[in-house]
Every structure is written in structure tokens, then in C-alpha cells.
N, C-alpha and C positions, 0 to 999 in steps of 0.2 A: 216142301211138306215136312213137318216135324213129327217123328214117330219116337216110340219108346222101345228100346231093345228088351226083349223078353228075358234075355240072359243076364245082362249087366245092369239093367234098369235105367241106363243113361238115355237122354234125349239125343236123337240123331236127326240131322238135316239130310234129305235126300229126296228122290223122286220116285213115284209108283205109277208107271204107265200101264197100258193095257197088256203089253207083253214084256215089260222089263222093270227092274228096280235100279236105283243107283244110291250108294251110301248104306245100303242094308240089304238083306235077303228075305224074300217072302218064302217061308218054310212050311206053308200050308199045302197039304195035298190038294191037287195033283202036281204041285210044283216040283221041278227037278230037285230043288234044294231041300225038299222035305226029308230026304235020307239023312240029313245032318241035324235034324231037329230033335230036340228032347221034348218029352211030354209037355203039352200045353203051350208050346212056343209057336208064335205065328210071325214074329219079326226078329231078326238076328242081325245085329250091326256088323259092318265089314270087320272091325277089330275082333269081335268075338268069334266070327266065323273063321277068320284066319288063325285062330288059336285052337280050333277044333281039331282033335287027333284025326278024324275021318277025313276032313278036308285036307289037312296036311299030308296024309298018305296019298290022296288022290292028286293033289296040285303042287305039293311042295311046301316048304317052310317059306312064310313071307318075312323072314327076319330082315330083309332089306328095306322093309317099311316099318314105320313105327306109328303107334296109335296113342293118342293122349286125349282124354275125356271124350272118347267116341269119335274123334275126328282123325281121319287118317292123313298122315304126312309122309311125303317121299323123303328117303333119306339119300342124299346125294354124296357120293364118293369122289373126291378129287384125287387125280394121280399125284 
């Protein structure tokens, strides 16, 4: 499924099932993630959510991950 992030306006590929999302967050009430939503947002991509100060305060900084054009990439560190 292709959605638009309400925060960065980029197109994001993901899945929206009955009880889950992947690639983005459903931030509409009564979703748990609604507490991170700004007014009038319904969908926030992973990249934008991971930059949200409230999300960072609750889950930590996702600086081990990198986002480019709304797509998450794992950053691997070799010893």
C-alpha cells in the first residue's frame, strides 16, 4: 500500500492491517500512537516518527538507523 506521510508529505510504502501498520504509524485516535500526532495528522512515516521528540523521549534515539526519501535503511557497523 502506498500512503502519504502527513508530516513530510513523502510517499511511503507499507502495510495497514486490521491491528498493525508497517512502514508508517496510524496516529488517529484511539490508536496508541495518537499521542505523538500533530493536529490534522493521520499517517506519520517511520522516519518522521523516529525524529519526534516525544517518541525519542519514550523509545530512545534511532540514530543507528537512517532514512532517505521516506525509506528506512539499517546502518550496519562492522568491527
